[in-house]
PyMOL CGO cylinders between C-alpha atoms (Angstrom):
from pymol import cmd
from pymol.cgo import CYLINDER

trace = [
    CYLINDER, 0.00, 0.00, 0.00, 1.34, 3.43, -0.87, 0.3, 1, 1, 1, 1, 1, 1,
    CYLINDER, 1.34, 3.43, -0.87, 1.62, 6.45, 1.38, 0.3, 1, 1, 1, 1, 1, 1,
    CYLINDER, 1.62, 6.45, 1.38, -1.32, 8.88, 1.19, 0.3, 1, 1, 1, 1, 1, 1,
    CYLINDER, -1.32, 8.88, 1.19, -0.52, 11.91, -0.92, 0.3, 1, 1, 1, 1, 1, 1,
    CYLINDER, -0.52, 11.91, -0.92, -0.69, 15.41, 0.47, 0.3, 1, 1, 1, 1, 1, 1,
    CYLINDER, -0.69, 15.41, 0.47, -3.68, 17.46, -0.54, 0.3, 1, 1, 1, 1, 1, 1,
    CYLINDER, -3.68, 17.46, -0.54, -5.41, 20.78, -0.16, 0.3, 1, 1, 1, 1, 1, 1,
    CYLINDER, -5.41, 20.78, -0.16, -8.45, 21.26, 2.08, 0.3, 1, 1, 1, 1, 1, 1,
    CYLINDER, -8.45, 21.26, 2.08, -11.65, 23.00, 1.00, 0.3, 1, 1, 1, 1, 1, 1,
    CYLINDER, -11.65, 23.00, 1.00, -15.28, 23.50, 1.97, 0.3, 1, 1, 1, 1, 1, 1,
    CYLINDER, -15.28, 23.50, 1.97, -18.02, 22.84, -0.56, 0.3, 1, 1, 1, 1, 1, 1,
    CYLINDER, -18.02, 22.84, -0.56, -21.01, 25.17, -0.14, 0.3, 1, 1, 1, 1, 1, 1,
    CYLINDER, -21.01, 25.17, -0.14, -24.24, 23.96, -1.72, 0.3, 1, 1, 1, 1, 1, 1,
    CYLINDER, -24.24, 23.96, -1.72, -27.47, 25.73, -0.73, 0.3, 1, 1, 1, 1, 1, 1,
    CYLINDER, -27.47, 25.73, -0.73, -27.58, 25.31, 3.07, 0.3, 1, 1, 1, 1, 1, 1,
    CYLINDER, -27.58, 25.31, 3.07, -25.17, 22.37, 3.07, 0.3, 1, 1, 1, 1, 1, 1,
    CYLINDER, -25.17, 22.37, 3.07, -21.46, 22.82, 3.85, 0.3, 1, 1, 1, 1, 1, 1,
    CYLINDER, -21.46, 22.82, 3.85, -19.13, 19.82, 3.66, 0.3, 1, 1, 1, 1, 1, 1,
    CYLINDER, -19.13, 19.82, 3.66, -15.39, 19.58, 4.26, 0.3, 1, 1, 1, 1, 1, 1,
    CYLINDER, -15.39, 19.58, 4.26, -13.11, 17.90, 1.78, 0.3, 1, 1, 1, 1, 1, 1,
    CYLINDER, -13.11, 17.90, 1.78, -9.71, 17.81, 0.16, 0.3, 1, 1, 1, 1, 1, 1,
    CYLINDER, -9.71, 17.81, 0.16, -8.06, 17.45, -3.22, 0.3, 1, 1, 1, 1, 1, 1,
    CYLINDER, -8.06, 17.45, -3.22, -5.21, 14.96, -3.45, 0.3, 1, 1, 1, 1, 1, 1,
    CYLINDER, -5.21, 14.96, -3.45, -1.95, 15.65, -5.25, 0.3, 1, 1, 1, 1, 1, 1,
    CYLINDER, -1.95, 15.65, -5.25, -3.19, 13.65, -8.26, 0.3, 1, 1, 1, 1, 1, 1,
    CYLINDER, -3.19, 13.65, -8.26, -6.37, 15.78, -8.48, 0.3, 1, 1, 1, 1, 1, 1,
    CYLINDER, -6.37, 15.78, -8.48, -8.96, 13.44, -6.93, 0.3, 1, 1, 1, 1, 1, 1,
    CYLINDER, -8.96, 13.44, -6.93, -11.53, 15.34, -4.84, 0.3, 1, 1, 1, 1, 1, 1,
    CYLINDER, -11.53, 15.34, -4.84, -13.05, 13.85, -1.67, 0.3, 1, 1, 1, 1, 1, 1,
    CYLINDER, -13.05, 13.85, -1.67, -15.73, 15.21, 0.69, 0.3, 1, 1, 1, 1, 1, 1,
    CYLINDER, -15.73, 15.21, 0.69, -16.83, 13.98, 4.11, 0.3, 1, 1, 1, 1, 1, 1,
    CYLINDER, -16.83, 13.98, 4.11, -20.62, 13.81, 3.82, 0.3, 1, 1, 1, 1, 1, 1,
    CYLINDER, -20.62, 13.81, 3.82, -21.31, 12.37, 7.28, 0.3, 1, 1, 1, 1, 1, 1,
    CYLINDER, -21.31, 12.37, 7.28, -18.40, 12.47, 9.76, 0.3, 1, 1, 1, 1, 1, 1,
    CYLINDER, -18.40, 12.47, 9.76, -20.32, 10.44, 12.35, 0.3, 1, 1, 1, 1, 1, 1,
    CYLINDER, -20.32, 10.44, 12.35, -20.65, 7.42, 10.06, 0.3, 1, 1, 1, 1, 1, 1,
    CYLINDER, -20.65, 7.42, 10.06, -17.58, 8.09, 7.91, 0.3, 1, 1, 1, 1, 1, 1,
    CYLINDER, -17.58, 8.09, 7.91, -19.51, 8.53, 4.67, 0.3, 1, 1, 1, 1, 1, 1,
    CYLINDER, -19.51, 8.53, 4.67, -17.56, 10.19, 1.88, 0.3, 1, 1, 1, 1, 1, 1,
    CYLINDER, -17.56, 10.19, 1.88, -17.96, 11.13, -1.77, 0.3, 1, 1, 1, 1, 1, 1,
    CYLINDER, -17.96, 11.13, -1.77, -15.13, 11.18, -4.29, 0.3, 1, 1, 1, 1, 1, 1,
    CYLINDER, -15.13, 11.18, -4.29, -14.62, 12.22, -7.90, 0.3, 1, 1, 1, 1, 1, 1,
    CYLINDER, -14.62, 12.22, -7.90, -11.77, 12.33, -10.40, 0.3, 1, 1, 1, 1, 1, 1,
    CYLINDER, -11.77, 12.33, -10.40, -11.65, 16.14, -10.19, 0.3, 1, 1, 1, 1, 1, 1,
    CYLINDER, -11.65, 16.14, -10.19, -13.05, 19.04, -8.17, 0.3, 1, 1, 1, 1, 1, 1,
    CYLINDER, -13.05, 19.04, -8.17, -15.17, 20.01, -11.17, 0.3, 1, 1, 1, 1, 1, 1,
    CYLINDER, -15.17, 20.01, -11.17, -16.74, 16.54, -11.29, 0.3, 1, 1, 1, 1, 1, 1,
    CYLINDER, -16.74, 16.54, -11.29, -17.38, 16.62, -7.55, 0.3, 1, 1, 1, 1, 1, 1,
    CYLINDER, -17.38, 16.62, -7.55, -19.18, 19.97, -7.69, 0.3, 1, 1, 1, 1, 1, 1,
    CYLINDER, -19.18, 19.97, -7.69, -21.19, 18.75, -10.70, 0.3, 1, 1, 1, 1, 1, 1,
    CYLINDER, -21.19, 18.75, -10.70, -22.17, 15.63, -8.70, 0.3, 1, 1, 1, 1, 1, 1,
    CYLINDER, -22.17, 15.63, -8.70, -23.59, 17.84, -5.95, 0.3, 1, 1, 1, 1, 1, 1,
    CYLINDER, -23.59, 17.84, -5.95, -25.61, 19.74, -8.54, 0.3, 1, 1, 1, 1, 1, 1,
    CYLINDER, -25.61, 19.74, -8.54, -23.60, 22.94, -8.25, 0.3, 1, 1, 1, 1, 1, 1,
    CYLINDER, -23.60, 22.94, -8.25, -22.21, 24.96, -5.39, 0.3, 1, 1, 1, 1, 1, 1,
    CYLINDER, -22.21, 24.96, -5.39, -18.94, 26.74, -4.83, 0.3, 1, 1, 1, 1, 1, 1,
    CYLINDER, -18.94, 26.74, -4.83, -15.58, 25.90, -3.28, 0.3, 1, 1, 1, 1, 1, 1,
    CYLINDER, -15.58, 25.90, -3.28, -14.00, 27.80, -0.39, 0.3, 1, 1, 1, 1, 1, 1,
    CYLINDER, -14.00, 27.80, -0.39, -10.28, 26.98, -0.33, 0.3, 1, 1, 1, 1, 1, 1,
    CYLINDER, -10.28, 26.98, -0.33, -8.93, 26.69, 3.22, 0.3, 1, 1, 1, 1, 1, 1,
    CYLINDER, -8.93, 26.69, 3.22, -5.53, 28.13, 4.12, 0.3, 1, 1, 1, 1, 1, 1,
    CYLINDER, -5.53, 28.13, 4.12, -2.54, 25.85, 3.73, 0.3, 1, 1, 1, 1, 1, 1,
    CYLINDER, -2.54, 25.85, 3.73, -1.34, 24.47, 7.07, 0.3, 1, 1, 1, 1, 1, 1,
    CYLINDER, -1.34, 24.47, 7.07, 1.64, 22.43, 8.15, 0.3, 1, 1, 1, 1, 1, 1,
    CYLINDER, 1.64, 22.43, 8.15, 1.11, 18.68, 8.26, 0.3, 1, 1, 1, 1, 1, 1,
    CYLINDER, 1.11, 18.68, 8.26, 1.52, 16.88, 11.58, 0.3, 1, 1, 1, 1, 1, 1,
    CYLINDER, 1.52, 16.88, 11.58, 4.78, 14.95, 11.59, 0.3, 1, 1, 1, 1, 1, 1,
    CYLINDER, 4.78, 14.95, 11.59, 4.17, 13.04, 14.83, 0.3, 1, 1, 1, 1, 1, 1,
    CYLINDER, 4.17, 13.04, 14.83, 1.18, 11.97, 16.89, 0.3, 1, 1, 1, 1, 1, 1,
    CYLINDER, 1.18, 11.97, 16.89, 0.13, 14.27, 19.75, 0.3, 1, 1, 1, 1, 1, 1,
    CYLINDER, 0.13, 14.27, 19.75, 1.63, 13.74, 23.18, 0.3, 1, 1, 1, 1, 1, 1,
    CYLINDER, 1.63, 13.74, 23.18, -0.40, 11.73, 25.69, 0.3, 1, 1, 1, 1, 1, 1,
    CYLINDER, -0.40, 11.73, 25.69, -2.15, 13.78, 28.36, 0.3, 1, 1, 1, 1, 1, 1,
    CYLINDER, -2.15, 13.78, 28.36, -2.13, 12.46, 31.92, 0.3, 1, 1, 1, 1, 1, 1,
    CYLINDER, -2.13, 12.46, 31.92, -1.12, 9.02, 33.16, 0.3, 1, 1, 1, 1, 1, 1,
    CYLINDER, -1.12, 9.02, 33.16, -1.53, 6.02, 30.84, 0.3, 1, 1, 1, 1, 1, 1,
    CYLINDER, -1.53, 6.02, 30.84, -4.47, 3.77, 31.59, 0.3, 1, 1, 1, 1, 1, 1,
]
cmd.load_cgo(trace, "trace")
């Protein structure tokens, strides 16, 4: 299995719906439709993804540094 490629985060606004997503380095677009159940949508491009939602617009989120290590444990281990 290959390492996941870095991507760029965005928010898709469609009517009253706002979903978070990202575009991978190879151009595939993914949105998280239901974070509680882990449901996602994906398309070969951001244009195809927006078309699949029936329109909307993309809000690009600022670029942030990737985490290089897991967060430190808080408190005593269980």
